[in-house]
GUMARFI-285475 format. One record per residue: x, z, y of N, C-alpha, C, O in turn; residue in one letter. Coordinates in pm, whole numbers, m for minus. Each point is the difference from the previous one (the first is absolute). Example, Ala and Ser with C-alpha at 12.3 -4.5 7.8 and 13.67 -1.06 7.14 Angstrom:
BEGIN
      nx      nz      ny     cax     caz     cay      cx      cz      cy      ox      oz      oy  residu
    1319     780    m569     m89       0     119      90       0     120     104      66      m2       a
    m139    m138     107      82       6     119     m77      73     109      51      17     111       s
This chain:
BEGIN
      nx      nz      ny     cax     caz     cay      cx      cz      cy      ox      oz      oy  residu
    1071     410   m1707      41     125      62    m106     107     m31    m118     m20      28       x
     160     130     m84     m90     109     m35      23     116      97     108      59       3       x
    m209     m27      76       9     110      95     m85     115     m53    m116     m18     m37       x
     174     133      34     m65     121     m48    m123      31      86       7      m3     122       x
    m120      34    m187    m123      31      72      15     125      87     m64      10     105       x
     149      84    m146      24     119      83      69     m38     130     m27      60     104       x
     117    m159    m109      66     m47     122    m103     m63      93       3      26     120       x
     m92    m108    m172    m106     m58      82     m83     111      66     m31      m8     119       x
      m6     110    m196     m80     110      53      75      73     111     m59      36     102       x
     188     m14    m122      81      70     100      11     m82     127     m15      54     110       x
      40    m185    m122       8     m86     118    m132      m2      76      m1       2     123       x
    m109      m5    m196    m132       3      63     m19     131      76     m50      m1     112       x
      90     112    m172     m10     131      64      80       3     130     m41      62      97       x
     156    m130     m96      84      m5     120     m52     m97     106      58      m9     109       x
    m166     m64    m139     m60     m88      99      36    m146     m12     m35     m80      87       x
     105      43    m195      35    m140     m20    m120     m79     m49     m83      52     m75       x
      72    m178     117     m97     m94     m54      66     m67    m120     110     m53      11       x
    m177      56    m125      57     m57    m122     m19    m151       0    m109     m48      32       x
     213     m25     m68      m1    m146       6     m15     m68    m135     m18    m122      m5       x
      23     195    m102     m20     m60    m131     126     m47     m71      m8     m38    m117       x
     121      38     181     125     m30     m68      30    m147     m18      m8     m50    m112       x
      41     m20     219      43    m140      m6     127      m8     m84      99      66      32       x
    m100    m144    m138     113      m5     m93     128     m56      62     109      43     m38       x
    m120    m136     132     121     m58      59      62      90     105     120      26      m4       x
    m201      23      99      55      84     107      13     145     m44      83      74      53       x
    m164     m34    m149       2     138     m45     m74      95      92       6     121     m20       x
     m77    m173     123     m72      85      94    m116      68     m71     m84     m66     m61       x
      81     200      70    m108      73     m67     m88      78      96    m115      30     m33       x
     166       5     153     m80      76      95      60     m13     139     118     m30      16       x
    m204      54      88      51      m4     137     m85      86      92    m116      29     m28       x
     178      11     138     m68      66     112      34     m83     122     116     m32      24       x
    m220      m3      55      24     m78     121     m33      83     123     m96      77       1       x
     176     m93     100     m18      65     129      91     m71      98       7    m123      m1       x
      64     198      85      98     m60      90     113     m66     m81      64     m94      46       x
     m44     146    m165      92     m62     m95     m72       0    m135     m97      72     m19       x
     147    m153     m72     m59      m7    m134      99      61     m98     119     m31       2       x
    m170     117     m89      82      58    m106     m57     m51    m132    m117      22     m31       x
     200     m89     m46     m43     m52    m131      77      70    m110     116      38      16       x
    m182     m21    m128      66      47    m122      10    m122     m89    m100     m63     m34       x
     223      30      m4      23    m118     m84      77      39    m125      81      93       0       x
    m108    m166    m106      69      22    m126      22    m136     m65     m70     m36     m95       x
     168     m41     147      27    m131     m59      43      12    m146      60     100     m39       x
     m92    m200     m43      39       4    m141     150      25     m16      81     m68      63       x
     m46     163    m145     140      30     m29      72      79     107     120      24     m12       x
    m190      18     117      63      76     107     m66     138      12    m102      28     m63       x
     164      56     146     m55     133      21    m112      m3     103     m16     m97      74       x
     m61     204     m69    m108      17      95      59      15     140     101      68      17       x
    m163    m133      84      53       3     136    m111      17     103    m114     m43     m22       x
     148     107     134     m82      m3     120      61    m107      90     121       1      23       x
    m202     m92      28      45     m99      97     m76      27     129    m123     m10       4       x
     195      44     102     m59      27     131      20    m124      85     113     m39      29       x
    m226     m23      13       6    m118      85     m24      43     144    m107      50      34       x
     209     m69      49      m3      41     140     m35    m118      89      12    m115     m42       x
     m55     143     167     m24    m111      93     127     m84      14     111      51     m14       x
    m127    m179      42     114     m90      13      51     m51    m133     113     m47     m10       x
    m196      57     m93      33     m50    m135     123      66     m60      73     m62     m77       x
     m50     187     113     110      77     m58     m53      81    m117    m117      37      m2       x
     203     m11     m95     m39      77    m118     105     105     m33     120     m20      22       x
    m167     130     m76      87     100     m62     m52      20    m141    m121       8     m21       x
     211      m1     m76     m39      18    m140      65     126     m55     120      23      19       x
    m200      58     m87      47     124     m59     m35       1    m147    m116     m21     m37       x
     214      45     m48     m29      21    m142     m61     137     m15      39      94      69       x
    m134     m82    m159     m69     128     m19     m33      18    m147     m34     m96     m70       x
      45     216      24     m39      35    m136    m148      37       4     m44      66      94       x
     m32    m108    m193    m144      29       2     m27     149       8    m105      40      51       x
     197      44    m101     m20     145       5      18      52     142     m55     105      33       x
     131    m176      52       9      36     141    m136     m21      67     m39      78      86       x
     m31    m182    m124    m133     m26      54     m96     109     m44     m79      50      81       x
      84     m12    m210     m84     108     m50      27     130      75     m93      72      37       x
     221     m42     m13      39     121      70     m53       0     143     m47     103      48       x
      53    m216      19     m52     m12     135    m150      27       4     m49      70      88       x
     m23    m125    m185    m144      21      m6     m34     146     m23     m95      51      58       x
     171      17    m143     m25     141     m28      18      84     127     m79      92      24       x
     180    m123      56      25      75     122    m104     m31     106     m24      82      89       x
     m38    m199     m97     m95     m45     102    m139      55     m23     m82       0      92       x
      53      48    m213    m135      50     m32     m23     135      60    m108      57     m17       x
């Protein structure tokens, strides 16, 4: 799995902890708090946000890497 260095930089700017890109799960970054938000990119699939809620519930959102870049630009 090849992750663009600019995407890593953007995720870091947004406060994500970089995980190094597990090839099986595709987990590349996360933020932990009352809930955990992970950025995952499984092989052959699109980039996703996975929100882990209390009670072992999850919400998954597909996201384009340019949406992440746009969010970072507005946040600066």
